[in-house]
C-alpha positions as CSV (number, residue, x, y, z in Angstrom):
1,M,91.7,65.9,106.7
2,L,94.5,67.6,104.9
3,E,92.1,69.9,103.1
4,S,90.5,70.9,106.5
5,E,94.0,71.7,107.9
6,L,94.8,73.8,104.8
7,Q,91.6,75.8,105.1
8,R,92.3,76.4,108.8
9,A,95.9,77.6,108.0
10,Q,94.6,79.9,105.2
11,L,91.9,81.3,107.6
12,A,94.5,81.9,110.3
13,G,96.8,83.6,107.8
14,T,94.0,85.9,106.6
15,R,93.1,86.8,110.1
16,Q,96.7,87.6,111.0
17,R,97.0,89.9,108.0
18,A,93.8,91.6,108.9
19,E,94.9,92.1,112.5
20,A,98.3,93.4,111.3
21,A,96.6,95.9,108.9
22,E,94.3,97.0,111.7
23,R,97.3,97.5,114.1
24,R,99.1,99.5,111.5
25,N,96.1,101.7,111.0
26,D,95.8,102.3,114.7
27,E,99.5,103.2,114.9
28,I,99.0,105.8,112.1
29,K,96.0,107.3,113.9
30,A,97.9,107.3,117.2
31,H,100.9,108.9,115.6
32,D,98.8,111.7,114.0
33,A,97.0,112.2,117.3
34,Y,100.4,112.5,119.1
35,L,101.7,115.1,116.6
36,R,98.5,117.1,116.9
37,Q,98.7,117.0,120.7
38,E,102.4,118.0,120.7
39,T,102.3,120.8,118.2
40,G,98.6,121.8,118.0
41,Q,98.8,121.1,114.2
42,P,99.6,118.1,112.0
43,W,103.0,119.5,111.0
44,G,105.3,117.2,113.1
45,E,108.6,119.1,113.7
46,I,107.6,122.2,111.8
47,V,107.6,125.0,114.4
48,G,106.4,128.6,113.9
49,R,103.5,131.0,113.6
50,S,104.9,133.6,111.1
51,K,102.8,134.7,108.1
52,S,105.3,133.5,105.6
53,L,105.3,130.0,107.1
54,A,101.5,130.0,107.4
55,R,101.2,130.7,103.7
56,A,103.4,127.8,102.8
57,L,101.5,125.4,105.1
58,T,98.2,126.6,103.6
59,L,99.5,125.4,100.3
60,V,100.6,122.1,101.8
61,E,97.1,121.5,103.1
62,R,95.6,122.2,99.7
63,V,97.9,119.9,97.7
64,A,98.4,117.1,100.2
65,P,95.2,115.2,99.4
66,T,95.9,115.2,95.7
67,N,98.4,113.2,93.6
68,A,100.0,116.3,92.1
69,C,103.8,116.6,91.8
70,V,105.1,119.2,94.3
71,L,108.3,121.3,93.8
72,L,109.7,122.7,97.0
73,Q,112.1,125.5,96.4
74,G,114.1,127.6,98.8
75,E,117.4,128.1,100.4
76,T,119.4,125.4,102.1
77,G,118.3,124.7,105.7
78,T,114.7,126.0,105.3
79,G,113.1,122.6,106.1
80,K,112.1,121.3,102.7
81,E,112.3,117.7,103.9
82,L,110.0,118.5,106.8
83,I,107.5,120.0,104.4
84,A,107.7,116.9,102.2
85,H,107.0,114.7,105.3
86,A,104.0,116.9,106.1
87,I,102.6,116.5,102.6
88,H,102.9,112.7,102.8
89,R,101.4,112.6,106.3
90,L,98.4,114.5,105.2
91,S,97.9,112.5,102.0
92,R,95.9,109.4,101.2
93,R,99.2,107.6,100.8
94,R,100.3,108.1,104.4
95,Q,100.0,104.3,105.3
96,Y,102.5,103.5,102.5
97,P,106.3,104.3,102.4
98,F,107.9,107.7,102.4
99,V,111.2,107.1,100.5
100,R,113.8,109.9,100.2
101,L,116.9,110.3,98.2
102,N,119.4,113.2,98.3
103,C,120.6,113.4,94.7
104,A,123.6,115.5,95.6
105,A,124.8,112.8,98.0
106,I,125.0,110.0,95.4
107,P,127.8,109.8,92.8
108,T,126.5,110.8,89.4
109,G,127.1,107.3,87.9
110,L,125.1,105.6,90.6
111,I,122.0,107.8,90.7
112,E,120.2,105.7,88.0
113,A,120.8,102.5,90.0
114,E,119.5,104.2,93.2
115,L,116.4,105.4,91.5
116,F,115.4,102.4,89.4
117,G,117.5,99.5,90.8
118,H,119.6,97.0,88.9
119,E,120.0,93.3,88.1
120,K,122.9,91.2,89.0
121,G,125.8,91.8,86.7
122,A,124.4,95.0,85.3
123,F,127.7,96.8,85.9
124,T,131.0,96.2,87.7
125,G,130.2,95.7,91.3
126,A,126.6,94.7,90.8
127,V,126.9,91.4,92.7
128,G,123.2,91.0,93.2
129,K,119.8,92.4,92.3
130,R,118.9,95.7,94.0
131,I,115.5,97.3,94.4
132,G,115.4,101.0,93.4
133,R,113.8,103.8,95.3
134,F,110.8,104.1,92.9
135,E,110.0,100.4,93.5
136,L,110.4,100.8,97.2
137,A,108.0,103.8,97.2
138,D,105.2,102.0,95.3
139,K,101.8,103.4,96.4
140,G,103.6,105.9,98.6
141,T,105.7,109.0,98.2
142,I,109.2,109.5,96.9
143,F,111.1,112.7,97.9
144,L,114.0,113.7,95.6
145,D,116.1,116.3,97.3
146,E,118.5,118.4,95.2
147,V,116.7,117.2,92.1
148,G,118.8,119.7,90.0
149,E,121.8,117.4,90.5
150,I,120.3,114.6,88.4
151,P,122.4,114.3,85.2
152,L,120.8,115.6,82.0
153,E,120.9,112.2,80.3
154,L,118.9,110.6,83.2
155,Q,116.2,113.3,83.3
156,A,114.4,111.7,80.4
157,K,114.0,108.5,82.4
158,L,112.6,110.4,85.4
159,L,110.1,112.2,83.1
160,R,109.0,108.8,81.8
161,V,108.3,107.5,85.3
162,L,106.2,110.6,86.0
163,Q,104.2,110.4,82.8
164,E,104.0,106.6,82.1
165,H,104.5,105.2,85.7
166,E,107.0,102.6,84.4
167,F,110.7,102.0,84.2
168,E,113.3,99.2,83.8
169,R,116.0,98.2,86.2
170,L,119.5,98.6,84.9
171,G,120.4,95.4,83.1
172,S,116.8,94.3,82.6
173,T,114.4,94.4,79.7
174,H,111.3,93.8,81.9
175,T,109.2,96.9,82.4
176,Q,108.2,97.6,86.0
177,K,105.1,99.5,87.0
178,T,104.9,101.9,89.9
179,D,102.4,104.2,91.5
180,V,104.2,106.9,93.4
181,R,103.6,110.5,94.3
182,L,106.8,112.6,93.6
183,I,107.9,115.6,95.8
184,A,111.0,117.3,94.5
185,A,113.2,119.9,96.1
186,S,116.0,122.2,95.1
187,N,117.8,125.2,96.4
188,R,119.0,126.0,92.9
189,D,117.1,128.1,90.4
190,L,115.7,125.4,88.1
191,A,114.3,128.0,85.7
192,Q,117.8,129.4,85.3
193,M,119.1,125.9,84.7
194,V,116.5,125.4,82.0
195,A,117.7,128.6,80.3
196,A,121.3,127.3,80.5
197,R,120.2,124.0,79.0
198,T,121.4,122.0,82.0
199,F,117.9,120.9,83.0
200,R,115.1,119.7,80.7
201,D,112.3,122.1,80.3
202,D,109.7,119.4,79.9
203,L,110.8,117.8,83.2
204,Y,110.8,121.2,84.9
205,Y,107.2,121.9,83.9
206,R,106.2,118.4,85.0
207,L,107.8,118.9,88.4
208,K,106.4,122.4,88.8
209,V,102.7,121.4,88.8
210,F,102.4,122.8,92.4
211,P,105.4,124.9,93.5
212,I,105.9,125.8,97.2
213,E,108.5,128.3,98.3
214,T,110.0,127.5,101.8
215,P,110.6,130.9,103.4
216,P,114.1,131.7,104.7
217,L,114.5,132.4,108.4
218,R,115.2,136.1,107.8
219,D,111.5,136.3,106.6
220,R,110.4,134.5,109.8
221,V,111.9,136.7,112.5
222,D,108.8,136.2,114.7
223,D,109.5,132.4,114.7
224,I,113.1,132.7,115.9
225,P,112.3,132.8,119.7
226,V,109.9,129.9,119.3
227,L,112.4,127.9,117.3
228,A,115.2,128.7,119.7
229,Q,113.2,127.5,122.6
230,H,112.2,124.3,120.7
231,F,115.8,123.5,119.8
232,L,116.9,124.3,123.4
233,Q,114.5,121.6,124.7
234,L,115.5,119.2,122.0
235,H,119.3,119.5,122.5
236,A,119.2,119.9,126.3
237,R,117.3,116.6,126.5
238,A,119.7,114.9,124.0
239,N,122.7,116.1,126.0
240,N,121.2,115.4,129.4
241,R,121.4,119.1,130.4
242,S,119.0,121.0,132.7
243,I,118.7,124.2,130.7
244,T,115.3,125.7,130.7
245,T,115.4,129.4,129.7
246,I,116.9,131.9,127.3
247,A,117.6,135.4,128.5
248,P,115.7,138.2,126.7
249,E,118.9,139.9,125.5
250,S,120.0,136.5,124.0
251,L,116.7,136.1,122.2
252,A,117.1,139.7,120.9
253,A,120.6,138.8,119.6
254,L,119.3,135.7,117.9
255,S,116.5,137.6,116.3
256,R,118.8,140.3,114.9
257,Y,121.1,137.8,113.2
258,S,120.5,137.0,109.5
259,W,120.9,133.2,109.7
260,P,122.3,132.5,106.2
261,G,122.1,128.8,107.0
262,N,118.5,129.2,108.1
263,V,116.8,126.9,110.5
264,R,119.5,124.3,110.3
265,E,122.1,126.8,111.3
266,L,120.0,128.0,114.2
267,S,119.6,124.5,115.5
268,N,123.3,123.8,115.2
269,F,124.1,127.1,117.0
270,V,121.7,126.4,119.9
271,E,123.2,122.9,120.2
272,R,126.7,124.4,120.6
273,C,125.3,126.8,123.2
274,V,123.7,124.0,125.1
275,I,127.1,122.2,125.3
276,L,128.9,125.3,126.5
277,T,126.3,126.4,129.1
278,Q,126.9,125.6,132.7
279,G,123.8,126.9,134.4
280,A,120.0,126.7,133.8
281,T,120.0,129.7,131.4
282,L,121.3,129.3,127.9
283,E,124.7,131.1,127.4
284,V,124.7,132.7,124.0
285,P,128.0,134.2,122.7
286,A,126.3,137.3,121.2
287,G,129.6,138.5,119.8
288,E,129.3,135.7,117.2
289,L,126.0,137.0,116.0
290,K,126.4,140.1,113.8
291,A,123.3,142.2,113.2
292,R,121.2,141.4,110.2
293,P,122.0,143.8,107.3
294,N,119.3,146.4,106.7
295,A,117.8,145.8,103.3
296,E,117.1,149.5,102.8
297,D,120.7,150.4,103.4
298,A,122.5,147.7,101.5
299,S,122.0,147.1,97.8
300,D,121.9,143.6,96.2
301,E,125.2,144.4,94.5
302,S,127.0,145.2,97.7
303,L,125.6,142.1,99.5
304,E,126.7,139.9,96.5
305,R,130.2,141.5,96.7
306,M,130.4,140.8,100.4
307,E,129.3,137.2,99.8
308,R,131.9,136.8,97.1
309,Q,134.7,138.2,99.2
310,H,133.7,135.9,102.1
311,I,133.7,132.8,99.9
312,V,137.1,133.7,98.2
313,R,138.6,134.3,101.7
314,T,137.4,131.0,103.0
315,L,138.6,129.1,99.8
316,G,142.0,130.7,100.3
317,K,142.3,129.6,103.9
318,C,141.4,126.0,102.7
319,N,143.9,126.1,99.9
320,W,140.9,126.0,97.5
321,V,139.8,122.6,98.7
322,I,136.0,122.5,98.4
323,A,134.9,119.1,99.7
324,G,135.8,117.1,102.8
325,P,135.7,117.9,106.5
326,A,138.5,120.5,106.1
327,G,137.1,121.9,102.9
328,A,135.6,125.3,102.2
329,A,132.0,123.9,102.0
330,A,132.2,122.5,105.5
331,K,133.7,125.8,106.8
332,L,130.9,127.8,105.2
333,G,128.2,125.4,106.4
334,M,127.2,124.6,102.9
335,K,126.9,121.5,100.7
336,R,129.6,120.9,98.2
337,T,127.2,121.3,95.3
338,S,125.7,124.5,96.8
339,L,129.2,126.0,97.1
340,Q,130.1,125.0,93.5
341,Y,126.8,126.6,92.3
342,K,127.6,129.8,94.2
343,M,131.1,129.9,92.7
344,Q,129.7,129.5,89.3
345,K,127.1,132.2,89.9
346,L,129.6,134.7,91.4
347,A,132.2,133.9,88.8
348,I,134.7,132.6,91.4
349,A,137.7,130.7,89.9
350,R,141.2,130.0,91.2
351,I,143.7,132.1,89.3
């Protein structure tokens, strides 16, 4: 009698797990079908038809079905995380987790615990066991944004995970196995960091199995009207506004601007315009959009000098405070680490 009830319970459990797996598979198929219907391509929120973007997406299609490491490089705000999502969605791992970590947003001393987890009592404040991102991403994809911010002493452990597929939690001697696909991203020049001995060369070459450059918005001028309309619909819906059109002269002004903050800056600017607009046509303060510099008329040296002057001027206004909501990084629309890298590159220091 008891054996029969146990068998029925086991059978019911097996059936429930099979039904749950089937529902999950149906959800994935439905989600992919929705994305294709909405965008005409399996790229989710990636919008645009420019040749430079098409080249990047062609590479995405080629590498997605493989298990190769992908290194996404490009300026801040070019949509590296969206590209990483697309690679995962087109891969054989799409039914498993997509786990992301912005290495620049985590204090240096805590990155190892975030990546690999820790046991109770491993360090002060470790009141319980914590599962790391590599363990969470097992059989799926892990996306490490701003990978150049990982401390040099931790890079060897990351390399070991990529090569041996194993690691230990902090405070543990038990070796954990993991099967993950790594996508890394950086807006810093990792090759330059290797030359400066601030990034391991063996890790760099391991990450750079398949590099993809995300194009800046200034190389995607044809996409600006499409992106502006996309962000208009998005932010108008979010702010409950009935704004449907953008005047041709406003689109022309948007297309002439250089967008140093790239797609993210365009999105933020359109959102602000949506909030300020009263009628059905988006009101764009064209005076805030200076014409994009002509590359033929301006040398790299003069552009670099202008950039340096702008950063120094902003730092002065912020009393040389870099971080925080009132700091220079926020005023410039940059991450703290990006501004510090720029200051180092342009030899900016407080006198």
